[in-house]
PDB file with SEQRES, HELIX, SHEET and CRYST1 records, atoms N, CA, C and O in Angstrom:
SEQRES   1 A   70  MET THR GLU ALA LEU MET ARG THR VAL VAL ARG SER GLN          
SEQRES   2 A   70  LEU ALA VAL ARG ARG ALA PHE THR ALA ARG ALA ASP GLY          
SEQRES   3 A   70  GLU ARG GLY ASP VAL PRO GLY TRP VAL LEU VAL THR LEU          
SEQRES   4 A   70  MET THR ALA GLY LEU VAL THR VAL LEU TRP ALA LEU ALA          
SEQRES   5 A   70  SER ASN ARG LEU GLN ALA LEU PHE ASN ASN ALA LEU ASN          
SEQRES   6 A   70  SER VAL THR GLY PRO                                          
HELIX    1 AA1 GLU A    3  GLY A   26  1                                  24    
HELIX    2 AA2 VAL A   31  SER A   66  1                                  36    
CRYST1    1.000    1.000    1.000  90.00  90.00  90.00 P 1           1          
ATOM      1  N   MET A   1     130.515 175.891 213.239  1.00  0.00           N  
ATOM      2  CA  MET A   1     129.747 176.620 214.223  1.00  0.00           C  
ATOM      3  C   MET A   1     129.579 178.063 213.767  1.00  0.00           C  
ATOM      4  O   MET A   1     130.488 178.671 213.201  1.00  0.00           O  
ATOM      5  N   THR A   2     128.419 178.575 214.025  1.00  0.00           N  
ATOM      6  CA  THR A   2     128.199 179.965 213.658  1.00  0.00           C  
ATOM      7  C   THR A   2     128.868 180.869 214.679  1.00  0.00           C  
ATOM      8  O   THR A   2     129.215 180.435 215.777  1.00  0.00           O  
ATOM      9  N   GLU A   3     129.043 182.099 214.314  1.00  0.00           N  
ATOM     10  CA  GLU A   3     129.707 183.059 215.194  1.00  0.00           C  
ATOM     11  C   GLU A   3     128.877 183.326 216.455  1.00  0.00           C  
ATOM     12  O   GLU A   3     129.438 183.476 217.539  1.00  0.00           O  
ATOM     13  N   ALA A   4     127.576 183.384 216.326  1.00  0.00           N  
ATOM     14  CA  ALA A   4     126.706 183.613 217.484  1.00  0.00           C  
ATOM     15  C   ALA A   4     126.782 182.443 218.460  1.00  0.00           C  
ATOM     16  O   ALA A   4     126.798 182.636 219.676  1.00  0.00           O  
ATOM     17  N   LEU A   5     126.829 181.245 217.922  1.00  0.00           N  
ATOM     18  CA  LEU A   5     126.934 180.066 218.775  1.00  0.00           C  
ATOM     19  C   LEU A   5     128.286 180.040 219.493  1.00  0.00           C  
ATOM     20  O   LEU A   5     128.360 179.676 220.666  1.00  0.00           O  
ATOM     21  N   MET A   6     129.342 180.422 218.797  1.00  0.00           N  
ATOM     22  CA  MET A   6     130.675 180.488 219.403  1.00  0.00           C  
ATOM     23  C   MET A   6     130.694 181.493 220.547  1.00  0.00           C  
ATOM     24  O   MET A   6     131.267 181.220 221.601  1.00  0.00           O  
ATOM     25  N   ARG A   7     130.075 182.652 220.351  1.00  0.00           N  
ATOM     26  CA  ARG A   7     130.025 183.654 221.426  1.00  0.00           C  
ATOM     27  C   ARG A   7     129.265 183.125 222.631  1.00  0.00           C  
ATOM     28  O   ARG A   7     129.664 183.358 223.772  1.00  0.00           O  
ATOM     29  N   THR A   8     128.180 182.420 222.385  1.00  0.00           N  
ATOM     30  CA  THR A   8     127.399 181.845 223.481  1.00  0.00           C  
ATOM     31  C   THR A   8     128.221 180.811 224.253  1.00  0.00           C  
ATOM     32  O   THR A   8     128.184 180.779 225.483  1.00  0.00           O  
ATOM     33  N   VAL A   9     128.953 179.974 223.538  1.00  0.00           N  
ATOM     34  CA  VAL A   9     129.791 178.957 224.183  1.00  0.00           C  
ATOM     35  C   VAL A   9     130.878 179.625 225.011  1.00  0.00           C  
ATOM     36  O   VAL A   9     131.132 179.219 226.145  1.00  0.00           O  
ATOM     37  N   VAL A  10     131.520 180.645 224.456  1.00  0.00           N  
ATOM     38  CA  VAL A  10     132.585 181.345 225.177  1.00  0.00           C  
ATOM     39  C   VAL A  10     132.024 182.029 226.421  1.00  0.00           C  
ATOM     40  O   VAL A  10     132.644 181.982 227.483  1.00  0.00           O  
ATOM     41  N   ARG A  11     130.865 182.661 226.303  1.00  0.00           N  
ATOM     42  CA  ARG A  11     130.248 183.298 227.469  1.00  0.00           C  
ATOM     43  C   ARG A  11     129.917 182.270 228.549  1.00  0.00           C  
ATOM     44  O   ARG A  11     130.112 182.527 229.737  1.00  0.00           O  
ATOM     45  N   SER A  12     129.421 181.121 228.139  1.00  0.00           N  
ATOM     46  CA  SER A  12     129.102 180.062 229.095  1.00  0.00           C  
ATOM     47  C   SER A  12     130.360 179.575 229.801  1.00  0.00           C  
ATOM     48  O   SER A  12     130.355 179.367 231.014  1.00  0.00           O  
ATOM     49  N   GLN A  13     131.432 179.394 229.047  1.00  0.00           N  
ATOM     50  CA  GLN A  13     132.689 178.953 229.644  1.00  0.00           C  
ATOM     51  C   GLN A  13     133.209 179.984 230.641  1.00  0.00           C  
ATOM     52  O   GLN A  13     133.689 179.622 231.715  1.00  0.00           O  
ATOM     53  N   LEU A  14     133.117 181.252 230.295  1.00  0.00           N  
ATOM     54  CA  LEU A  14     133.573 182.306 231.194  1.00  0.00           C  
ATOM     55  C   LEU A  14     132.727 182.343 232.465  1.00  0.00           C  
ATOM     56  O   LEU A  14     133.257 182.556 233.555  1.00  0.00           O  
ATOM     57  N   ALA A  15     131.419 182.137 232.330  1.00  0.00           N  
ATOM     58  CA  ALA A  15     130.544 182.135 233.507  1.00  0.00           C  
ATOM     59  C   ALA A  15     130.893 180.981 234.439  1.00  0.00           C  
ATOM     60  O   ALA A  15     130.905 181.147 235.659  1.00  0.00           O  
ATOM     61  N   VAL A  16     131.175 179.820 233.872  1.00  0.00           N  
ATOM     62  CA  VAL A  16     131.557 178.661 234.690  1.00  0.00           C  
ATOM     63  C   VAL A  16     132.882 178.931 235.382  1.00  0.00           C  
ATOM     64  O   VAL A  16     133.034 178.629 236.566  1.00  0.00           O  
ATOM     65  N   ARG A  17     133.842 179.494 234.662  1.00  0.00           N  
ATOM     66  CA  ARG A  17     135.146 179.806 235.271  1.00  0.00           C  
ATOM     67  C   ARG A  17     134.998 180.804 236.410  1.00  0.00           C  
ATOM     68  O   ARG A  17     135.611 180.641 237.465  1.00  0.00           O  
ATOM     69  N   ARG A  18     134.182 181.843 236.200  1.00  0.00           N  
ATOM     70  CA  ARG A  18     133.977 182.843 237.260  1.00  0.00           C  
ATOM     71  C   ARG A  18     133.336 182.209 238.491  1.00  0.00           C  
ATOM     72  O   ARG A  18     133.745 182.480 239.620  1.00  0.00           O  
ATOM     73  N   ALA A  19     132.344 181.372 238.271  1.00  0.00           N  
ATOM     74  CA  ALA A  19     131.666 180.721 239.399  1.00  0.00           C  
ATOM     75  C   ALA A  19     132.623 179.806 240.149  1.00  0.00           C  
ATOM     76  O   ALA A  19     132.622 179.787 241.380  1.00  0.00           O  
ATOM     77  N   PHE A  20     133.440 179.045 239.421  1.00  0.00           N  
ATOM     78  CA  PHE A  20     134.392 178.143 240.063  1.00  0.00           C  
ATOM     79  C   PHE A  20     135.456 178.923 240.823  1.00  0.00           C  
ATOM     80  O   PHE A  20     135.820 178.552 241.939  1.00  0.00           O  
ATOM     81  N   THR A  21     135.957 179.998 240.228  1.00  0.00           N  
ATOM     82  CA  THR A  21     136.986 180.803 240.878  1.00  0.00           C  
ATOM     83  C   THR A  21     136.439 181.473 242.127  1.00  0.00           C  
ATOM     84  O   THR A  21     137.128 181.523 243.146  1.00  0.00           O  
ATOM     85  N   ALA A  22     135.231 181.982 242.073  1.00  0.00           N  
ATOM     86  CA  ALA A  22     134.631 182.627 243.248  1.00  0.00           C  
ATOM     87  C   ALA A  22     134.450 181.611 244.369  1.00  0.00           C  
ATOM     88  O   ALA A  22     134.685 181.924 245.536  1.00  0.00           O  
ATOM     89  N   ARG A  23     134.045 180.426 244.028  1.00  0.00           N  
ATOM     90  CA  ARG A  23     133.858 179.389 245.045  1.00  0.00           C  
ATOM     91  C   ARG A  23     135.198 178.953 245.626  1.00  0.00           C  
ATOM     92  O   ARG A  23     135.311 178.771 246.839  1.00  0.00           O  
ATOM     93  N   ALA A  24     136.210 178.785 244.788  1.00  0.00           N  
ATOM     94  CA  ALA A  24     137.520 178.360 245.261  1.00  0.00           C  
ATOM     95  C   ALA A  24     138.160 179.431 246.139  1.00  0.00           C  
ATOM     96  O   ALA A  24     138.816 179.108 247.129  1.00  0.00           O  
ATOM     97  N   ASP A  25     137.977 180.702 245.786  1.00  0.00           N  
ATOM     98  CA  ASP A  25     138.558 181.779 246.595  1.00  0.00           C  
ATOM     99  C   ASP A  25     137.918 181.828 247.972  1.00  0.00           C  
ATOM    100  O   ASP A  25     138.597 182.141 248.950  1.00  0.00           O  
ATOM    101  N   GLY A  26     136.639 181.529 248.075  1.00  0.00           N  
ATOM    102  CA  GLY A  26     135.954 181.574 249.352  1.00  0.00           C  
ATOM    103  C   GLY A  26     136.380 180.463 250.302  1.00  0.00           C  
ATOM    104  O   GLY A  26     136.169 180.569 251.510  1.00  0.00           O  
ATOM    105  N   GLU A  27     136.975 179.398 249.772  1.00  0.00           N  
ATOM    106  CA  GLU A  27     137.344 178.262 250.610  1.00  0.00           C  
ATOM    107  C   GLU A  27     138.839 178.209 250.892  1.00  0.00           C  
ATOM    108  O   GLU A  27     139.304 177.241 251.493  1.00  0.00           O  
ATOM    109  N   ARG A  28     139.591 179.188 250.493  1.00  0.00           N  
ATOM    110  CA  ARG A  28     141.019 179.183 250.774  1.00  0.00           C  
ATOM    111  C   ARG A  28     141.261 179.435 252.247  1.00  0.00           C  
ATOM    112  O   ARG A  28     140.494 180.147 252.894  1.00  0.00           O  
ATOM    113  N   GLY A  29     142.323 178.855 252.779  1.00  0.00           N  
ATOM    114  CA  GLY A  29     142.660 179.066 254.164  1.00  0.00           C  
ATOM    115  C   GLY A  29     141.980 178.091 255.098  1.00  0.00           C  
ATOM    116  O   GLY A  29     142.213 178.133 256.306  1.00  0.00           O  
ATOM    117  N   ASP A  30     141.142 177.211 254.568  1.00  0.00           N  
ATOM    118  CA  ASP A  30     140.450 176.244 255.405  1.00  0.00           C  
ATOM    119  C   ASP A  30     141.273 174.974 255.595  1.00  0.00           C  
ATOM    120  O   ASP A  30     140.940 174.139 256.437  1.00  0.00           O  
ATOM    121  N   VAL A  31     142.339 174.824 254.822  1.00  0.00           N  
ATOM    122  CA  VAL A  31     143.159 173.620 254.912  1.00  0.00           C  
ATOM    123  C   VAL A  31     143.733 173.433 256.310  1.00  0.00           C  
ATOM    124  O   VAL A  31     143.669 172.314 256.819  1.00  0.00           O  
ATOM    125  N   PRO A  32     144.287 174.446 256.966  1.00  0.00           N  
ATOM    126  CA  PRO A  32     144.809 174.217 258.320  1.00  0.00           C  
ATOM    127  C   PRO A  32     143.748 173.711 259.287  1.00  0.00           C  
ATOM    128  O   PRO A  32     144.060 172.923 260.180  1.00  0.00           O  
ATOM    129  N   GLY A  33     142.513 174.142 259.132  1.00  0.00           N  
ATOM    130  CA  GLY A  33     141.446 173.642 259.975  1.00  0.00           C  
ATOM    131  C   GLY A  33     141.215 172.159 259.768  1.00  0.00           C  
ATOM    132  O   GLY A  33     141.036 171.416 260.734  1.00  0.00           O  
ATOM    133  N   TRP A  34     141.217 171.718 258.508  1.00  0.00           N  
ATOM    134  CA  TRP A  34     141.024 170.296 258.230  1.00  0.00           C  
ATOM    135  C   TRP A  34     142.217 169.479 258.708  1.00  0.00           C  
ATOM    136  O   TRP A  34     142.055 168.352 259.176  1.00  0.00           O  
ATOM    137  N   VAL A  35     143.402 170.041 258.593  1.00  0.00           N  
ATOM    138  CA  VAL A  35     144.590 169.334 259.089  1.00  0.00           C  
ATOM    139  C   VAL A  35     144.487 169.162 260.600  1.00  0.00           C  
ATOM    140  O   VAL A  35     144.790 168.091 261.125  1.00  0.00           O  
ATOM    141  N   LEU A  36     144.066 170.200 261.294  1.00  0.00           N  
ATOM    142  CA  LEU A  36     143.917 170.131 262.741  1.00  0.00           C  
ATOM    143  C   LEU A  36     142.858 169.103 263.132  1.00  0.00           C  
ATOM    144  O   LEU A  36     143.073 168.319 264.056  1.00  0.00           O  
ATOM    145  N   VAL A  37     141.734 169.096 262.451  1.00  0.00           N  
ATOM    146  CA  VAL A  37     140.679 168.128 262.739  1.00  0.00           C  
ATOM    147  C   VAL A  37     141.193 166.707 262.517  1.00  0.00           C  
ATOM    148  O   VAL A  37     140.925 165.816 263.324  1.00  0.00           O  
ATOM    149  N   THR A  38     141.925 166.495 261.434  1.00  0.00           N  
ATOM    150  CA  THR A  38     142.462 165.164 261.137  1.00  0.00           C  
ATOM    151  C   THR A  38     143.452 164.721 262.197  1.00  0.00           C  
ATOM    152  O   THR A  38     143.398 163.581 262.660  1.00  0.00           O  
ATOM    153  N   LEU A  39     144.355 165.608 262.585  1.00  0.00           N  
ATOM    154  CA  LEU A  39     145.346 165.257 263.607  1.00  0.00           C  
ATOM    155  C   LEU A  39     144.693 164.990 264.959  1.00  0.00           C  
ATOM    156  O   LEU A  39     145.089 164.063 265.666  1.00  0.00           O  
ATOM    157  N   MET A  40     143.705 165.787 265.320  1.00  0.00           N  
ATOM    158  CA  MET A  40     143.018 165.579 266.593  1.00  0.00           C  
ATOM    159  C   MET A  40     142.250 164.254 266.587  1.00  0.00           C  
ATOM    160  O   MET A  40     142.228 163.543 267.592  1.00  0.00           O  
ATOM    161  N   THR A  41     141.632 163.930 265.472  1.00  0.00           N  
ATOM    162  CA  THR A  41     140.917 162.656 265.368  1.00  0.00           C  
ATOM    163  C   THR A  41     141.880 161.488 265.490  1.00  0.00           C  
ATOM    164  O   THR A  41     141.599 160.517 266.193  1.00  0.00           O  
ATOM    165  N   ALA A  42     143.018 161.578 264.806  1.00  0.00           N  
ATOM    166  CA  ALA A  42     144.017 160.513 264.907  1.00  0.00           C  
ATOM    167  C   ALA A  42     144.527 160.390 266.341  1.00  0.00           C  
ATOM    168  O   ALA A  42     144.736 159.278 266.827  1.00  0.00           O  
ATOM    169  N   GLY A  43     144.726 161.505 267.017  1.00  0.00           N  
ATOM    170  CA  GLY A  43     145.172 161.477 268.410  1.00  0.00           C  
ATOM    171  C   GLY A  43     144.143 160.826 269.324  1.00  0.00           C  
ATOM    172  O   GLY A  43     144.495 160.021 270.186  1.00  0.00           O  
ATOM    173  N   LEU A  44     142.873 161.173 269.137  1.00  0.00           N  
ATOM    174  CA  LEU A  44     141.815 160.573 269.953  1.00  0.00           C  
ATOM    175  C   LEU A  44     141.711 159.070 269.718  1.00  0.00           C  
ATOM    176  O   LEU A  44     141.540 158.303 270.666  1.00  0.00           O  
ATOM    177  N   VAL A  45     141.812 158.655 268.486  1.00  0.00           N  
ATOM    178  CA  VAL A  45     141.757 157.226 268.176  1.00  0.00           C  
ATOM    179  C   VAL A  45     142.936 156.508 268.823  1.00  0.00           C  
ATOM    180  O   VAL A  45     142.767 155.419 269.371  1.00  0.00           O  
ATOM    181  N   THR A  46     144.115 157.096 268.767  1.00  0.00           N  
ATOM    182  CA  THR A  46     145.299 156.487 269.368  1.00  0.00           C  
ATOM    183  C   THR A  46     145.143 156.355 270.880  1.00  0.00           C  
ATOM    184  O   THR A  46     145.471 155.314 271.451  1.00  0.00           O  
ATOM    185  N   VAL A  47     144.649 157.396 271.525  1.00  0.00           N  
ATOM    186  CA  VAL A  47     144.471 157.362 272.982  1.00  0.00           C  
ATOM    187  C   VAL A  47     143.413 156.319 273.361  1.00  0.00           C  
ATOM    188  O   VAL A  47     143.629 155.531 274.281  1.00  0.00           O  
ATOM    189  N   LEU A  48     142.286 156.309 272.668  1.00  0.00           N  
ATOM    190  CA  LEU A  48     141.246 155.319 272.964  1.00  0.00           C  
ATOM    191  C   LEU A  48     141.735 153.903 272.720  1.00  0.00           C  
ATOM    192  O   LEU A  48     141.431 152.997 273.497  1.00  0.00           O  
ATOM    193  N   TRP A  49     142.485 153.708 271.655  1.00  0.00           N  
ATOM    194  CA  TRP A  49     143.016 152.389 271.351  1.00  0.00           C  
ATOM    195  C   TRP A  49     143.984 151.937 272.431  1.00  0.00           C  
ATOM    196  O   TRP A  49     143.962 150.776 272.840  1.00  0.00           O  
ATOM    197  N   ALA A  50     144.833 152.842 272.895  1.00  0.00           N  
ATOM    198  CA  ALA A  50     145.801 152.494 273.935  1.00  0.00           C  
ATOM    199  C   ALA A  50     145.107 152.164 275.252  1.00  0.00           C  
ATOM    200  O   ALA A  50     145.527 151.251 275.963  1.00  0.00           O  
ATOM    201  N   LEU A  51     144.060 152.894 275.575  1.00  0.00           N  
ATOM    202  CA  LEU A  51     143.373 152.669 276.848  1.00  0.00           C  
ATOM    203  C   LEU A  51     142.448 151.458 276.832  1.00  0.00           C  
ATOM    204  O   LEU A  51     142.299 150.777 277.847  1.00  0.00           O  
ATOM    205  N   ALA A  52     141.833 151.189 275.698  1.00  0.00           N  
ATOM    206  CA  ALA A  52     140.783 150.175 275.658  1.00  0.00           C  
ATOM    207  C   ALA A  52     141.062 149.037 274.684  1.00  0.00           C  
ATOM    208  O   ALA A  52     140.123 148.373 274.245  1.00  0.00           O  
ATOM    209  N   SER A  53     142.303 148.792 274.338  1.00  0.00           N  
ATOM    210  CA  SER A  53     142.594 147.789 273.314  1.00  0.00           C  
ATOM    211  C   SER A  53     142.154 146.393 273.736  1.00  0.00           C  
ATOM    212  O   SER A  53     141.597 145.653 272.925  1.00  0.00           O  
ATOM    213  N   ASN A  54     142.394 146.021 274.992  1.00  0.00           N  
ATOM    214  CA  ASN A  54     141.984 144.679 275.442  1.00  0.00           C  
ATOM    215  C   ASN A  54     140.468 144.525 275.385  1.00  0.00           C  
ATOM    216  O   ASN A  54     139.960 143.503 274.923  1.00  0.00           O  
ATOM    217  N   ARG A  55     139.752 145.534 275.853  1.00  0.00           N  
ATOM    218  CA  ARG A  55     138.290 145.471 275.849  1.00  0.00           C  
ATOM    219  C   ARG A  55     137.748 145.466 274.418  1.00  0.00           C  
ATOM    220  O   ARG A  55     136.778 144.768 274.124  1.00  0.00           O  
ATOM    221  N   LEU A  56     138.371 146.239 273.534  1.00  0.00           N  
ATOM    222  CA  LEU A  56     137.925 146.265 272.135  1.00  0.00           C  
ATOM    223  C   LEU A  56     138.167 144.918 271.467  1.00  0.00           C  
ATOM    224  O   LEU A  56     137.338 144.462 270.679  1.00  0.00           O  
ATOM    225  N   GLN A  57     139.294 144.275 271.771  1.00  0.00           N  
ATOM    226  CA  GLN A  57     139.562 142.948 271.210  1.00  0.00           C  
ATOM    227  C   GLN A  57     138.541 141.934 271.712  1.00  0.00           C  
ATOM    228  O   GLN A  57     138.042 141.119 270.935  1.00  0.00           O  
ATOM    229  N   ALA A  58     138.227 141.979 273.001  1.00  0.00           N  
ATOM    230  CA  ALA A  58     137.230 141.064 273.554  1.00  0.00           C  
ATOM    231  C   ALA A  58     135.858 141.309 272.924  1.00  0.00           C  
ATOM    232  O   ALA A  58     135.145 140.361 272.594  1.00  0.00           O  
ATOM    233  N   LEU A  59     135.495 142.563 272.760  1.00  0.00           N  
ATOM    234  CA  LEU A  59     134.221 142.912 272.145  1.00  0.00           C  
ATOM    235  C   LEU A  59     134.148 142.389 270.715  1.00  0.00           C  
ATOM    236  O   LEU A  59     133.127 141.841 270.300  1.00  0.00           O  
ATOM    237  N   PHE A  60     135.219 142.557 269.971  1.00  0.00           N  
ATOM    238  CA  PHE A  60     135.294 142.098 268.582  1.00  0.00           C  
ATOM    239  C   PHE A  60     135.212 140.573 268.519  1.00  0.00           C  
ATOM    240  O   PHE A  60     134.471 140.019 267.706  1.00  0.00           O  
ATOM    241  N   ASN A  61     135.977 139.899 269.381  1.00  0.00           N  
ATOM    242  CA  ASN A  61     135.959 138.435 269.381  1.00  0.00           C  
ATOM    243  C   ASN A  61     134.586 137.905 269.764  1.00  0.00           C  
ATOM    244  O   ASN A  61     134.120 136.928 269.178  1.00  0.00           O  
ATOM    245  N   ASN A  62     133.927 138.531 270.737  1.00  0.00           N  
ATOM    246  CA  ASN A  62     132.579 138.114 271.116  1.00  0.00           C  
ATOM    247  C   ASN A  62     131.594 138.307 269.970  1.00  0.00           C  
ATOM    248  O   ASN A  62     130.713 137.477 269.746  1.00  0.00           O  
ATOM    249  N   ALA A  63     131.752 139.395 269.259  1.00  0.00           N  
ATOM    250  CA  ALA A  63     130.864 139.653 268.116  1.00  0.00           C  
ATOM    251  C   ALA A  63     131.065 138.601 267.036  1.00  0.00           C  
ATOM    252  O   ALA A  63     130.091 138.109 266.466  1.00  0.00           O  
ATOM    253  N   LEU A  64     132.314 138.248 266.746  1.00  0.00           N  
ATOM    254  CA  LEU A  64     132.572 137.225 265.730  1.00  0.00           C  
ATOM    255  C   LEU A  64     132.099 135.854 266.174  1.00  0.00           C  
ATOM    256  O   LEU A  64     131.577 135.084 265.368  1.00  0.00           O  
ATOM    257  N   ASN A  65     132.278 135.544 267.454  1.00  0.00           N  
ATOM    258  CA  ASN A  65     131.857 134.244 267.965  1.00  0.00           C  
ATOM    259  C   ASN A  65     130.340 134.100 267.983  1.00  0.00           C  
ATOM    260  O   ASN A  65     129.821 132.987 267.895  1.00  0.00           O  
ATOM    261  N   SER A  66     129.632 135.214 268.097  1.00  0.00           N  
ATOM    262  CA  SER A  66     128.167 135.136 268.150  1.00  0.00           C  
ATOM    263  C   SER A  66     127.524 135.007 266.777  1.00  0.00           C  
ATOM    264  O   SER A  66     126.329 134.728 266.682  1.00  0.00           O  
ATOM    265  N   VAL A  67     128.298 135.207 265.708  1.00  0.00           N  
ATOM    266  CA  VAL A  67     127.756 135.099 264.364  1.00  0.00           C  
ATOM    267  C   VAL A  67     127.650 133.615 264.012  1.00  0.00           C  
ATOM    268  O   VAL A  67     128.611 132.863 264.166  1.00  0.00           O  
ATOM    269  N   THR A  68     126.489 133.210 263.547  1.00  0.00           N  
ATOM    270  CA  THR A  68     126.286 131.820 263.140  1.00  0.00           C  
ATOM    271  C   THR A  68     126.197 131.742 261.633  1.00  0.00           C  
ATOM    272  O   THR A  68     125.650 132.631 260.981  1.00  0.00           O  
ATOM    273  N   GLY A  69     126.724 130.702 261.104  1.00  0.00           N  
ATOM    274  CA  GLY A  69     126.737 130.508 259.662  1.00  0.00           C  
ATOM    275  C   GLY A  69     125.455 129.901 259.163  1.00  0.00           C  
ATOM    276  O   GLY A  69     124.562 129.600 259.955  1.00  0.00           O  
ATOM    277  N   PRO A  70     125.343 129.713 257.857  1.00  0.00           N  
ATOM    278  CA  PRO A  70     124.127 129.142 257.256  1.00  0.00           C  
ATOM    279  C   PRO A  70     123.944 127.674 257.582  1.00  0.00           C  
ATOM    280  O   PRO A  70     122.969 127.062 257.147  1.00  0.00           O  
TER     281      PRO A  70                                                      
END                                                                             
């Protein structure tokens, strides 16, 4: 590789690193928000499942029974 080509490659690598680092720095601290969303979703699913499990089972069984084969 020529020296000019090496400089171009190094500059490109540095530009990619800077862009990735800037993007990663802007998204730090968002993890607790995603953890909260995940926990709240799991809680809602648990509550709905506990309240409506019999109805959901009946709905599922009716759906399977209504499917006809070839």
